[in-house]
Each structure stands twice: as C-alpha cells, then as structure tokens.
C-alpha positions in Angstrom: 27.7 -11.9 15.4 28.2 -10.7 11.8 28.9 -7.0 11.2 25.9 -6.1 9.0 26.5 -2.3 8.9 29.1 -1.8 6.1 27.2 -3.8 3.4 23.9 -2.4 4.5 25.1 1.2 4.2 26.7 0.6 0.8 23.6 -1.1 -0.5 21.2 1.6 0.9 23.1 4.5 -0.7 22.3 3.1 -4.2 19.1 1.1 -3.7 16.9 3.1 -1.3 13.6 4.2 -2.6 12.9 8.0 -3.0 10.2 8.3 -0.4 8.8 11.7 0.9 9.6 11.1 4.6 13.2 10.6 3.7 13.7 14.1 2.5 16.1 16.0 4.8 13.6 18.9 5.4 10.5 16.7 5.9 10.3 17.6 9.6 9.4 15.7 12.7 5.6 16.1 12.3 5.7 14.7 8.8 7.8 11.8 10.0 5.4 11.1 12.8 2.3 11.2 10.6 4.0 8.9 8.0 4.8 6.4 10.7 1.2 6.3 11.9 0.0 5.7 8.4 2.6 3.1 7.5 1.6 0.7 10.2 0.2 -2.3 8.3 -0.5 -0.2 5.2 1.5 -0.4 1.9 3.7 2.6 0.9 1.8 3.2 -2.3 -1.4 3.8 -0.5 0.2 6.0 2.2 1.9 8.5 0.0 -1.1 10.3 -1.5 -2.9 10.2 1.9 0.1 11.6 3.7 0.5 14.5 1.2 -3.2 15.4 1.6 -3.0 15.1 5.4 0.0 17.4 5.7 -1.5 19.9 3.2 -4.6 20.1 5.4 -2.8 19.9 8.8 0.8 21.0 8.4 1.4 21.1 12.2 0.2 19.3 15.3 -1.7 22.4 16.4 -3.5 22.5 13.1 -4.7 19.0 13.5 -5.6 19.6 17.2 -7.9 22.4 16.1 -9.9 20.0 13.9 -12.5 17.6 15.2 -11.9 13.9 15.6 -14.6 13.4 12.9 -12.5 15.4 10.4 -9.5 13.2 11.2 -11.4 10.0 10.7 -12.9 11.4 7.4 -9.5 12.4 6.1 -8.1 8.9 7.0 -10.4 7.5 4.3 -9.5 4.0 3.2 -6.2 3.6 5.0 -7.6 1.0 7.3 -7.3 0.6 11.1 -9.1 4.0 11.6 -8.3 4.0 15.3 -4.9 5.3 14.2 -6.7 8.5 13.0 -8.1 9.0 16.5 -4.8 8.3 18.1 -3.0 10.7 15.8 -5.5 13.4 16.5 -5.1 12.9 20.3 -1.3 13.0 19.8 -1.6 16.3 18.0 -3.6 17.7 20.9 -1.0 16.4 23.4 1.9 17.9 21.4 0.1 21.2 21.3 -0.8 21.2 25.0 2.3 19.6 26.5 5.1 20.4 24.1 4.2 23.9 22.7 3.3 22.4 19.4 6.7 20.8 18.7 7.0 17.0 18.3 9.3 15.9 21.2 12.7 14.4 20.6 13.0 12.4 23.7 11.9 8.7 23.3 10.1 8.6 26.7 8.2 11.8 25.8 7.2 10.3 22.5 6.1 7.1 24.2 3.8 9.1 26.4 1.8 10.3 23.4 -1.3 8.5 22.3 -0.9 5.7 19.8 2.9 5.6 19.9 4.9 2.5 20.8 8.5 1.5 20.8 8.9 1.4 17.1 7.3 4.8 16.3 9.0 6.6 19.2 12.4 5.5 18.1 11.7 6.0 14.4 10.8 9.7 15.1 13.9 10.2 17.3 16.2 8.6 14.7 14.7 9.7 11.3 13.5 13.1 12.3 16.1 14.2 14.9 19.1 12.0 14.0 19.5 10.4 17.4 21.1 7.0 17.9 18.6 4.3 18.8 17.7 0.9 17.4 14.6 1.0 15.3 12.9 -2.4 14.7 9.9 -3.2 12.5 8.7 -6.4 11.0 11.2 -6.1 8.1 14.1 -5.5 10.4 13.2 -8.4 12.6 13.2 -10.7 9.5 16.6 -9.5 8.4 18.1 -10.1 11.8 16.4 -13.5 12.2 17.9 -14.7 8.9 21.3 -13.0 8.8 22.2 -13.3 12.5 20.1 -16.2 13.9 19.8 -18.4 10.9 16.0 -18.6 11.2 13.7 -18.6 8.2 11.2 -16.3 10.0 11.4 -14.2 13.1 9.7 -15.3 16.3 7.1 -13.1 18.1 8.2 -9.5 18.9 10.4 -9.3 21.9 12.4 -6.7 23.8 15.5 -8.7 22.7 14.8 -7.3 19.2 16.0 -3.8 20.2 19.2 -5.3 21.7 19.9 -7.3 18.6 19.5 -4.2 16.4 21.5 -2.0 18.8 24.4 -4.5 18.5 24.6 -3.7 14.7 24.6 0.1 15.0 27.9 2.0 14.5 28.7 4.7 17.1 28.3 7.5 14.5 24.7 8.8 14.7 24.3 9.5 11.0 25.6 6.1 10.0 23.5 4.4 12.7 20.4 6.0 11.3 21.3 4.7 7.8 21.8 1.2 9.1 18.3 1.3 10.8 16.7 2.5 7.5 18.7 0.1 5.4 17.7 -3.0 7.5 14.0 -2.0 7.0 14.5 -1.3 3.3 16.3 -4.6 2.8 13.5 -6.5 4.4 10.9 -4.7 2.4 12.6 -5.1 -1.0 14.9 -8.1 -0.9 14.7 -10.2 2.3 10.9 -10.5 1.9 8.8 -13.0 3.9 7.7 -15.3 1.1 10.1 -14.8 -1.8 13.5 -13.5 -0.6 15.9 -12.5 -3.4 19.0 -13.9 -1.8 21.2 -13.6 -4.9 20.6 -9.8 -4.8 21.2 -9.4 -1.1 24.2 -7.4 0.2 24.4 -9.7 3.3 24.6 -12.9 1.3 28.2 -13.6 2.2 27.5 -13.2 6.0 23.9 -14.5 6.3 23.6 -17.4 8.8 20.4 -18.7 7.2 22.0 -18.9 3.7 25.2 -20.5 5.2 22.9 -23.2 6.8 21.3 -24.0 3.5 18.0 -22.1 4.0 16.4 -24.4 6.6 12.7 -24.1 7.3 12.7 -23.3 11.0 9.0 -22.7 11.2 6.8 -19.7 11.2 5.1 -18.5 14.4 3.9 -15.2 12.9 0.3 -14.4 13.7 -1.9 -14.8 10.7 -4.4 -12.0 10.0 -8.0 -13.1 9.6 -9.6 -12.9 6.2 -11.1 -9.5 5.5 -13.9 -10.5 3.1 -17.0 -11.1 5.2 -15.3 -10.2 8.5 -16.4 -7.8 11.2 -13.6 -5.6 10.0 -15.3 -5.3 6.6 -18.6 -4.5 8.3 -16.9 -1.8 10.4 -15.4 -0.4 7.2 -18.8 -0.2 5.5 -20.3 1.7 8.5 -17.5 4.2 8.5 -17.6 4.7 4.7 -21.3 5.6 5.0 -20.7 8.0 7.9 -17.8 9.7 6.1 -19.9 10.2 3.0 -23.0 11.5 4.9 -23.9 15.2 5.4 -22.5 16.2 8.8 -21.1 12.7 9.1 -24.3 11.5 10.6 -27.1 9.1 9.7 -30.2 7.7 11.3 -29.1 4.6 13.1 -31.5 2.3 11.4 -30.3 3.3 7.9 -26.6 2.7 8.5 -25.4 -0.4 6.5 -29.1 -1.3 6.3 -28.5 -3.7 3.4 -25.6 -5.5 5.1 -26.3 -9.3 4.7 -25.8 -10.2 8.3 -27.8 -7.9 10.6 -26.1 -9.3 13.7 -22.6 -8.6 12.3 -23.8 -5.1 11.3 -24.9 -4.4 14.9 -21.6 -5.8 16.3 -19.7 -3.5 14.0 -21.6 -0.5 15.1 -21.2 -1.4 18.8 -17.5 -2.0 18.4 -17.0 1.4 16.6 -18.8 3.1 19.5 -16.7 1.3 22.0 -13.5 2.3 20.2 -14.6 6.0 20.1 -14.9 6.0 16.3 -18.7 6.6 16.3 -21.3 8.1 18.6 -25.0 7.2 18.9 -27.1 10.1 20.0 -30.9 10.3 19.9 -31.2 7.6 17.3 -28.4 9.0 15.1 -25.0 7.5 14.5 -22.2 10.0 13.8 -18.5 10.3 13.7 -17.0 11.5 17.0 -17.0 15.2 17.8 
C-alpha cells in the first residue's frame, strides 16, 4: 500500500483553504455545527449560515433553549432541513447528558441525534485532536484512485475506515492533518469529474494514474433531479412557513398555487411525518 501521508501533509500545509472551522480556537460546538451543515452542502453556502447560527446560539445549551421551529427557520435554504431538527435534538442531549459540553468520545458522539460515523470521528479528530480515521466522499475517492486504482469509489463500507486508518501516522497531530488533507485533496484536486492529476501531490504513487486512468465504472448513487420534485415542493412549503407570522398558516393556503396539488399534499404529509411541520386545527406550523 502506498504511503500517502508525507506528500499529503506537505501539500496541505501550503494549499489548504482558510476555513472558519479550521481555526485552532473554533471549539467543538462550532466544529459539530459545521459538520452538520456541510453534509451535501457547498462550503460557500455554509460559511455565512454557520456564522449566523453560532452568533445566535454559541453553545449547545443556547440552542436547546430555543424551539425546533427557530432552528428550522434559521436553517433557511441550506437544504435537507431535517438536519436542523437533528442538530437541535443533539443540542438538547448535550445539555442534558453532558453538562453542555460536546463529548469527546466517539461512542458518546454516535449516541447523539443525527450523528454518524463520519461526524463523530470528525469532531473527535478536528475539535479534540484524537487519532481516528475520518472518511467522507472526497476521502473515499482519493483512496479508491491512489490505493485501489479505481476511477470512482464503490458504495460506502466499513472497510473505508480501515483503509484510511492504514494511512495515518502514529502522531495524533499529523494524523489529523492527513485526515483533513485527504478530504481537501478530493475537494480541490482529485475531483469526481475533472481531476487535476498534474497538480496532485500523490501523482507519483497513484495506482489509478499508473494503470493509465482506466474507467472502472461508477456505482455512485445518483441524486434525483430537484426541479419539479417532491423535494422542491417540500422546500416551498417550508419557505412559506418560515416567512409567516408565528411560522403558521391556514392549511389550505400553504403552497396553494403549486401546480400539482397531489404533490403539494404529499410534501405536507411528508414534512409532518418527518417532524418538520405540525397540523393543528386546520393550521400548518413549524414544530414547537
């Protein structure tokens, strides 16, 4: 297996973006919030929302004292608004179970609402400096190409953590840099559709490059088109509720002009099922 750590560390020290959550004093709560927001959302959209969120709720206890409706409203257009509910629940759990301090232990982090393998390890590594493999989509692509000689990674697997762990130096600080560098390389250079292989610090040890860049197939799950989808209808309903006084509207007026009434009704039903809306006495409102 190629040793990716030395060139990754050298490259990262000069090429890493200056992002808020990478500041040494950003804190575990800020890192946790940023990781929730960054899931399937571009960095440029996250930064202003993250700053506004932390200005309003600088601690888990501050968020826990707010209502779920306020969290959904503040989430605004970040997409996948269930993340706002999960983050609010995590804030309540951190306040009630951990005396308001984001836990350091991976198992304790995994027990919080909305937190999976990636987020738990990202907080433990990037907030607390512990040594764990951190694997996101970008990391998986770098490992697939550099180590396995594949053009795209396969479906997520527990083996991904073992593959990344094999690349980590024993030193905790350097291991954290390698984790961050692999993600950054996948985001900036080893991209899904147009990799810049000539600018890659792993070019001389990349198995995919050595094999002549074979097309080994792509089993990544494709996201459905947004325009005209149920997701778009859900977004319209939430926008109207966020903009309404008291975050509530008569049910019959919500998205009343949506071109497909059946889709509008499905959107409302699914939001209620997900806990993102409540229907009470003919009124649709954000959760309280």
